[in-house]
N, C-alpha and C positions, 0 to 999 in steps of 0.2 A: 207840831207835825213829828211823826215819830221818823227815823232815820229811814226804816225800810220804806215807809210810804214815799219820801222823798226821792229815794233809789227807783222805786217804781214808776213814779211820776216822770223823772228823768228818762227812764227806759223806753216809756211810752212815747214821749216827745221825739226821741231819737228814732224811733221806728214810724213816727207818723210823717218825719221829716224825711227818711228814707224812701216811705212810698210817695210822698210828694215829688222827689227828685225823680224817681223812675217814672211818673206819669206826666213828667214836664215837657210838653210838646218841643220839638227840635227846629229850629230854621231849615227850610229846604234849599239847596240839598244837602245832604249829610255825607261827610266823607270820613272814612274808616282806613287807616293806614298802618303800615308797619314793615317789617323786613322779615324776608323768607328768602331761600335758595341763594344766598349770597347777593340780593336784589332786594327791591321794593316791590310791595303792593299796596295799590291804592283803590279802593272801591267807592262809588259816589252813588247815592242814592237819591232820586228826586221824590219817591213817594213819602207821605207824611209819617213820621216816626216820633215815637216818645224815645225819652234817655233808656229807658229799660228795654225796649224793642230793639235800639241802636246795640246796646251792651249784648244782648243775646245773638245779635246776628253777626257781631265781631267774633264771639266765642266760637259760634257755628263755621266762620271764615276760617279762622286759625286752625280749627279741628281738620277742615277739608285739606288745608295747606299742610299740616303735619302728616295727614294720611299720604298725601303724594310724595313726601319727603322720605317717609319710612319706607315706602314701597321702591322708590326709583333713584335715590341719591347713592352716587358714587362718593360722597365726601364723608360718609356715616358707615363705620364697619356692620352696623346692625341692619342694614337695609335689606330688603328682599332682594333686590337687584345684585348686592355684594354677596349675598349667599348663593344666589343664582351664578354668578361668575366665578364662584370658588366650588361649584359642584363638579362631580366627575364628567367627562367629557364622554358624549354619547349616551348619556342617560337622561331619559325624559324627566323634567321636574315640573311638579305641579306647582302652578303661581296663580295668583288673583286675579280676578277679572279685569282689574285695572291695567296690571302690568300686561297681561295678554293683550289687552285692546292696544295699548301703546306700542307694543313689540309687532302687532299685527300691521299697524299703520305705517310704522318704520320700514319695516320688509316692503310692503306695497311700493312705498315710493322709492325705495332703494332699487326694486327692480325695473319700476317705471322708467326711472331716470340712468339706468343702466351703471348703477354703481356710483352717481354722484352725492347720493346720499347713502351712509353707511353707520349703522349703530354699532359695527364691531370695531370701529376705528378707537376706541379708547386707549389702546395701547401706543397709537400714534401721539394721540392728544397728550398722554403723559409724557412720551418722548420729547414733544416740542415745548414742555414746560407749562402747558395749559390745563392740566387735569390735576387730581389729587396726589399725585407722586411728588415729593417735595425733592425738586432738583433744580440747580441755576439754570437760568434762561440763556441758553445758547442752542447754536445749530447741532443736531446730531450728526456722527459721522456716518459716511455712508455704508458702512458694512452693517451696523445697527439699525439704520433705516430702512435698506434692503430686507433685512431679516423680519421685522415687524410688518413690512409692507406685504412680505410673501403669507403671513398669516392671517389677514383680514379678508373680507369680503363677505356679502350677503349669503353665499353659499355655504359659510362656515357656522350659519344659526337656523335651526328649523322652528317654525311656530306652528302648534297644531291648536286653532282657536275652537274647534268642536269640544277638544278634551281639555282646554286651559291647561296646556303644559308647553314646554319649550325645552331645547336642548342646545348645546354648544357641540359642534363637531370638530373644531380645533380650538388651540388654546388662546381665545381672543377674550378681551375684555369690552364687554357690552357697555356702552355710554349712551343715555338717552337726552342728553343736554339739548340735542336738536329737535326734542319733540315733547319732553316731560313739562316744560314750562307751559307749553300751549295747553296740554292736558289738564294742567292745575288750574288754568283760566278756566277752561270749561268746567272743570268740577264746581268751582266756585260760584259761576254763572248758574250752574243746573242746582245748587244749593238754594240760590237767591230766588230762582224761579218756584222750587218748592215751598218756599217761606210765603209765596204769594207776592214777591215783590215785583212790580211791573214795570218799573223804570230805573234801570241802572247802568252804570258803565264799570267794567272791572280791567284794571290796568295791573300787569304781573310782569314788572321790568320790561315795559314796551309791548308787550301781547296784550291784546286788547279783545273784549268782547262786550256787546251792548245790546242792551232791550229797552225798547219803549223810547221815550222822549227825555230831554233833558229839563224841561220845564212845563208849566200849566201853558203855554202857547203852543204846545206840540213841536217845538224846535228839535232838530235832531241833534244828537250827541256829535261832537266834532274833535277829530284827533289831528294833531300835525305830523307830516312825515319830514323830518328834520334833514336838513343839510349834512351830508355824510363828510363830515370833517372834525378835526380835533377842535378843542376849545369848548366854548359856552353853546348850549344847544339853541338852534334857530330853525323854525318851520320853513320849508320851501314850499310845501302843499299842506292845505287843509282839507280833509275829508269829512263830507257829512254821513253819518252812519245810522242806521236803524236795523236793529234785530240780525247783527252780522259780527264777525270775528275778523280781527286784523293781525297778521303777525309780520315783522320786519327783521331781515337778517342783513347786517354790514360787515364790512372788513376793516372799521375806522375806529372803534372803540377800544377792544381789546387786542392788543399787539406788544411785540418786544423789538427793540433794536439791536442790531449786532453788527460790528464792523461797518457802521453807516447803512446796512441794509435792514429795511422794515419787513417784520414777519407777523403776519396776521394771524389771528386765533382759529380762522375757518380755514381747514384743512381740505384738500382736494384727496378723497380716499383713493383715487385711480392712480396718483402720483406719491402719496405720503407727505405732499409738502403744501405749505400753504399756498392759497390762491395769489395770483399775480395776474390781474388783468384790469379794464376799464370799469368794469362793474362794481360799483361801489356799495349800493344796497338794493334789496329786493323788498317790495311790499306785497304781500298776498291778501286779497280779501275773500273770505270763505266761510261758509255756516259753520264749520268747526276750527277753533284755534288750534288744535292738534295737528289738523290736516295743514292748516296753513302755515303753522310753525316749521313742519318737516319739509314743505314745497319751497319755502322761501328760502331754507339751506340749501337745498338740491338746485335749486335755479340761480342762487349765487355762486355755487361752484362751477355750474356748467358755463357762466359768462353771459354776455349780452345776446350773443347771435343763437347759440344751442339753447340758451335758456328760455329766450322769447319764442323760439322754435317749439319747444316743448310746451310753454304757457299756451300757444295758439292750438296746438294739438289736444292737448287736455281740456281746452276751453276754461282756463284758470284766468282770473281777474287778477291781473298783475300789474304793478307799477315798478319800473327801474330807474334808478339815478345812475347814470355813466358819467366817468370823468370825461371832460373835454377841454384841454388845455388848462386854463386857469378857472374854467365854470364847469356846467353840469349840462346834461342833456337828460331831459324826462321822458320816458318811453312807457307807452301803455298798450296792454293787450286789447283786442276786440272785445273780450269777455269785459274787461274793466270798463269799457264803453257800456257795454248792454247793463251793466250794473248801475252806473252813477247817471247813465243819459249822455248824450252828445254834447248837449249845452251846457252841462255841469263840467264835463271833461275839457272842452273847449275853454272854459274859463279857469281852468287851471294850467293851460299853456303848456300842455304835454303834447308829444308827437305819438299819435296812434299807428302802431307797426301793423299793417295789413299784409305785408308781402313776406315771403319766407324768410328773409334774413333781416336782422336788427341794425347791422352796422350801417348800412347807407342812411338809415333812419337816423342813427345817433349823430352822423355828421350833420343831418339837417335841423336836428334839436336845438332849442335854445339854449343858450350858455346860462 
């Protein structure tokens, strides 16, 4: 046999082996995972897939995440958002559909929450050492804090959804960390739906969106709402989910300590300081993870009473975990009960806040 014939046969064998591998059915569910936005992503698919189909889906997921990062990151100088932050003040800037959509969501939640959510807070985030500016983690001096606080506010940003443009009216640094991750979760979910995937769970750093069921027995997807504490994660509540998104904001994962004082990464845009109250985490259940993400941040900033009052006013499905001595009180909004059903909520062991204030209910909650 000639050398060329041998090489041809070897190539044919390798091609056939490659085709065979791509056509190999995978055990269900299939998990695709990686890193993005400084956190993780994990996509679980319960549809039947071959290795080749899984590879193509993974490439598509990564492309969606890269597109969001390129548009909305404050950690890369070439992002669309960073170009917007450096554009001349008062001049309208044409922006991508995706960036305009996220800015519009953020502005809506900012206005409805009376500034508890504020995308122009980036300068304060950097000042408190939680943003891309490299500086030691320390408490800023009062003069610098007051100067940056005076600059920010939803009124320093204008968004024209119809013309797909926006402008900064003051020298603020727009930071989308309170909504972009939710938007990315929605983007990945939309991509999977376009690929006719019927059963999936997308988890992007704790922001979750699901479709369909987790197995052939039509069992719902389930996620845990963790106990808001340092150390290993442990679920306090497990929620059954179908065709919905969930976002959680908490003050217990990203923080620093200075002179014995703990400072959360969640800042109150109205004071310029990290939040300091009993509300430790807020979970929002919503059709859109971008909206859920923004609302969870706003309600966490507002605290248990004002946050729950706004959740009831806006009919938001919300679960709050509130510090209570050495334990925790779990509070749910009426819309949370409407979504999951009274029997399921009773099984979770939470207190439903039907009155105007959450404080009294928290005292009655289970530790």
